[in-house]
N, C-alpha and C positions, 0 to 999 in steps of 0.2 A: 388776439383771437386767431384760432386755427379752424380747420374744417375736418370733418370725418373723411378719411381717404375714399375717393370715388364718389363723393357727394358734395353738396354745397351747404350742408347743415353745419352751422357754426358750433365750435367747441370753445368754451370759455374757461380760463383759469380764474377761480374765484376764491375769495376769503369769505367764509360763512359766518354770518352774524346771528341774530336772535331768532327764535322760532316764531312762526306766524300761524294763525288759525287755518286749518285745512290740511295740515301735514307737511307744510313747507317751511323752509328756512330762508331768511332774507340775506341776499348778497347784493352788491352793486357793481355795475360794469359801465365805465365811462359816464357816470351820473345816473344811469338807468337802474331801477330796482329789478332784481331778478329773483323770482321765487323758485327755490331749488328743493327738489325732493331727494330723499335717500342720503342726506348729509347730516352734519352735526355742528352746533356752534363751535367756533374756533378752528374748524378744519380748513385746509386748503385742498380744493378739489378741481378736477376737470369735469365740466358738465356740458351736456349736449342740449342746445335750445330745442324745445318741443313746441313752443307756442310764442308767437310774437314776430313782428316785422320791424322795419326801420322806423315807422311812425307810431308804433305801439307805446303806450304809457309804461308798460312793464312787460317783462318776458317771463316765461316759465322754462325750467330746465331740469334735466335728470342727471344725477351724478353717474359718471361712467368710470372714473378712476379717482382714488384718494391719494393725494400727494403728501399731505400731513394729517394723519388720523387723530381723532380724539381718543382719549383714554376710555371713553364710554362706548366706543364702537365695539360691536359683538358680531360673531358669525351668525348669518341669517339662518333661522331654523327651517326655512322653506325655500328650496332652490328656485322654484318657478317664480317666486316673488322677489328674489334677491337682485338688486339692480346691477351690482358689479359682475355677478355671474352671467346675467342676461347680456350685458354689454360685451363681455368677452366672447359670448356665443353669437353676437351679431343680431340679437333680438331684443324686444322690449320686455321688461318685467311685467308680470300680471299684477293687477291692482289688488288692494285689500289687506296688505300686510306691510304698509309703508314705513312702520317703525321697527320692523324686525331686525334691523341692523344696530339697534340701540339696546343696551342693557335695561332690564325691566325697571330698576329703581330710577334710572335716568329718564326713561320714558315718562314715569309719573312726575318727576320734577319738571320736565318740559310741559306736560299737560297742565300742571298747576300754574306755571308761568303764563301759559296761553289763556287759561281761565281768568286769572287775575288781570291780565291785559285787557280782555274783553269787558270785564267789570269796570275797569278804570276808563276805558275809551267810550263805552256805550251807555253805562249807567252812572258814571262819575262816582264810582264807589272804590275806595281804597281798602282792600281786604286780602289778607294772606289766605292762601288756599292750600289745603293738603289733599292729595288724591289718594283715596283709600283703596287698597287691593281687595279683591274678593277674599272672604274669610278662609276659604279652603282652596285658594289658588294652588295649582300643582303643575308639575312638568314644565317649568319655565314659561308659564303663560300660554300653554298649548291646550288643546282638547276642551275648549269651552263653548264652541258654537253648537247650538242645538238646531240651528237652521242655516241652510246654505243654498245659494243660487248659482247655477252654472249655465253657460251658453253651450252651443254645439257648433263645431266648425263644419266646413264644407265636406269633409270626409266622414262626418257622422261621429266624430270623437268628442268626448267631454272636454270643455275648454272654459276659459274665463277671459274677460277683457283686460287688455292693458289699460292703464289709467288714462282717462279722457281720450279714449281711442276706440275705433271699431275693430282694431286688430285683435285677433283671438289667439290665445296661447294655450295649447293642449296641456291638461293637468292630469297627474296621477296622485291621488291622495290629497287631503287637505289637512295639514297639521293643526290648524286652529279649530277643527271640528271635533265633536265627540266621536268616540269609537263607532257608535252605531251608524254614523254617516259614512265613514270610510269602509265599514264592513259590507256596505252595499256594492262596492267595487264598480261604481258606475262607469269608470274609465275603460272597463273591459267590454262594454256593450256597444253594439252598432246602433247609434241613435239617429240614423238617417230619417228625415221627415219630422224630427223634433227640433224646435227652435230654441227652447230653454227648458231646464229642469230645475224644480224647486224641491228641496227635501226638508222635512220636519221630523226630528228624532227626539222625542221628549226625554228630559233628564231622568224621569222616573222609570225608564226602561220599558214603557208600553210601546205598542206597535208603531213603527215609523210610517210616514206617508210620503210618497213620491208623486209629485205633480208633473205631468208631461204637458208642456205648452207647445202645440203642434205648429208647423209651418202651414201656410195657407194651402189648402188642397190635399193635405196628407190623408189618405184613406184610413178609415177606422181599423181595417184589418192590419195595417202596418203598425199602428199604435198598440193593438192587441198583442202583436208579436214582441214588441219591446217589453210590454208588461209581463208576458210569459217568461222572457229571458231574465227579467229583473227579479221576479218572484216565482221561481220554480216550485211546483207542488212538493210538499214534504219538507221544505227547508224553512229557515227562520221566517216567521210571518212578516209580510210587508204589504201595506196597502198601496194601491196605485190608482190614480185618477187622472183624467184629462181636464185641463183648465183652459177654457177659451175666453180670454179677457174681453174681446170685443163684444161677445154675446153674454158675458157674465154667466157662462154655462159650465157647470162642473159635472163630469160624467164618471161614474165609478167603473173601474176595470177589474180591480182585485181588492178584497177587504172592504174598507169603508172610506168615506171621503173626509174624515176628520181624525184628529189625534186627541188623546186624553192627557191633559196636563194637570199638574197638581201644585199646590202651594199651601204649606201648613195643613190645616184640616179640610181645605176646600179642593174640590175637583172641578175641572173646567174642560168643556168640549170646545175645540178650536177647529173650524172647518176650512178646508182648502187653503187659500192664501191669507186667512185671517191673521191678525197681528198677535204676536206673543213675544215677550222679551227673549233675546237671543242667547245671552250667557246662561249657562245651566244654573247658576245661583242667583241670577238677577231678580226673579220673582220674590224670593224670600228677602233679599237685601233691600229691595225698594219698598216692599210692603212693610217691613220693619221700620224703615225710615219714615214712611208716611204716617204710620200709627204713632210713632214716637213724636213726630213733629206736630201733628194735628191734635192728637189726644182727644178723639171723639168721645162724648159722654152719652150715657143712656138718655134717650128722649130727644137727642139732637136731630135737626134737619140738615142734611148734607147733600151737596151736589158733587157727583163724580163726572167730570167732563172729559171728553175724548176717552171714554171708558173701556173701549175694546170689548173683550169677551167677559169682563167683570173681575179682573185681577184684584183691583182695589175695592170694587163695589161689595164683594162678598165679605171681606173682613170689616168694612165700614158698617155694613148691615148688621153683622154680629155685635159690633160695639154699641150701636145706638139702640139695638133691641127692637121689639115689636112696638114699643111706644114712640119710636123715632121714625124718620123717613129718609130714604136715600133716592135721589133722582140720578139715574144713569143715562148719560147722553153719548151717543156714538153715531158718527156719520155714515159708516159703511153698513149697508142693509144686511149683508150676510153675517157680519160680526155682531150686529145688534140682535139678530135671531139667535146666535150662539148665547149671547148674554141672557136672553129670555129662558133658554133651556137650562143654563147654569144656575139661574136664580129663581127658578119657578117655585122653590120652597120657601122663599123669603117674602112674605106679604108686605113688608115695609118698604120694598123696592119698587119704584116706578121706572120703567125702561122706555126711553123715547129715542127714536131714530131720526136724525136730522143734523143739520149744521148747528154748531153750538150757539152762535149768535142769534139765530132764528128761534131756537128752542128757548133760550133765556128770555127773549122778547115775549114769547107766547106764555111761558110758565110764570114769569114775574113781571107783569105789566106795571109800569110806573117807576119812578126814579128810585124809590126805596122798597120796591117789591110789591107795592099795591096793598090794598086793604086786606089785613089778615095774613099776608104772605110772610114767611120767615125763613131765614137761611143762616144757620150757625157756622157752617164751615164749607169750604170748597176744596176739592182736590182736582187738579188738572194735569194731564199728561199729553200735551199737544204733539203733533208731528214736528219734524225738524224745522219747519218754517215758524214755529211758535204760535202763540195764541193771537197776537195782533192787537192793535190799538182799540178796535171796537169792543172786543171781549174784555180787555182790561178795564175800559170805562164802564161796561155793564156790571162787572164784578164790584168795582168801586161803588157804584150806585146801590148795590144790594147790601154792602157793608157787613159781610160775615165776620165772625170773631177771629177767624184765621183762614188763610189760604195756603194750601200745600201745593207747590209747583214742582212737578217732575219734568226734567228736560234732558234731551239727548244732544243738545247743541248749545254751546256757551254763548254764541253770538246772538241767537234769537232770544235766549233767556235774558241776557244782559240788556237787550233792547227793551223787552217787555218789563223787566225790573225797573229800568229807567222811567218808564211811563207810570208804574205804580208809585215809585218814589216821588215823582213830580206831583202826584195827587195826595201826598202826605203819608203813604204807607211806609212801614219800617221793615227792613230785612232783619228777621229775628235769628233764624238758624240757617246754616248752609253746609251741605255735605256734598262732596264730589267723589265718584266711584270709578275705578278703573275696570269697567265691565267689557272692555274691548281691547285686551292686551295685544301688542304688536301693531296696533292701528292708532291713528290720532284721535279717535272718538272717545268720548267719556259720557257718563250719565251723572246727573245731579239732582238733589232735592233741596228745596228752600221753603221755609215757612215765613209768611208775611203777616204782619199785624196791622190793623186799620188805624187811620188817624185818630188821635184822641178827641173826645168830645162828639 
């Protein structure tokens, strides 16, 4: 072990082993596990410890120099996020592109290995996994984010956080984002008085929305000046609004407080910080996977849980027709209001705002749904934490013909899958998608079939 000159931060020379969930790679130092970022299996690296003391069960570390590189190491496409460039400049890399040093095909092989390991460890399932790229992936896995969040540093400059740190790294451009985000040139603005900036730029080319999240006490006139600089009269239309999370208050400054998204034949209004899939192709890819895996039929009764603004609800409603029913459940009040607007022309849809477990209890009382209750299929797209044991057991009691599970986290999915399997359910189909190139994240869809009898 050595230390960084002028500091007592230890530097470790490590041999890198297998990938781990979360964007890390496993190494060992004197018997202790070290989770290393910005490395590759088989490499020999010098890494700086970022988290952990003498009594810690494991340490975290960032690669600062590669002594023996992997054949799969690539030039990082985003200098601000490149660990080796950042280390040479004496600063931390900004988070969010932690796989940028890896060739795209190898990124997908690593993600497949991680997903398979989570299935094996948490669900006791041995299954080979292939991670599918987006059908129209281009430009080396860049230009896919339609949504981006930024911090603002003490000088009022656009910035992003270093990984697991309050340190802010100024940024200019975001190579992972679609052109419409970068064309706003937010890094040229004086953002003093703003704590955070959120941008939504729909892939269909409609008007983007910029949300300004102010620091406490920032006067409205200051935010109005930022909006005027961001959206000068006569230039490309941009909507600007102020979002105050503590009061759940959204105030329009320019244009409108929502964006118009689209998927297939359906149009969606998404207000403020409402959820929408980030990758420009994700809505089409995931909707196709859901319809192929669930195969809803006319007249079916379907529940769409954690439904957001109705991305899956709309095509499910079209599939079951007016003779069927779709129950759309969403916890966020604002997003549920969007769903009502988006689906007002579909009389077969019932929209309920509330926690999924509570809504299921109220809508389907009794172990098997209660007298006269019926549920043919369920689609769920829970947040990163997953659905959880309570919801799994509720769905088991309702015994739909098929459950379609969309997930953005292999660990929570594998945990929930394990609970379904323990109740006798079968994993029918599984697809994994690389909808977050140059990061460790992935999206998946699984169809589950109920116990026989």
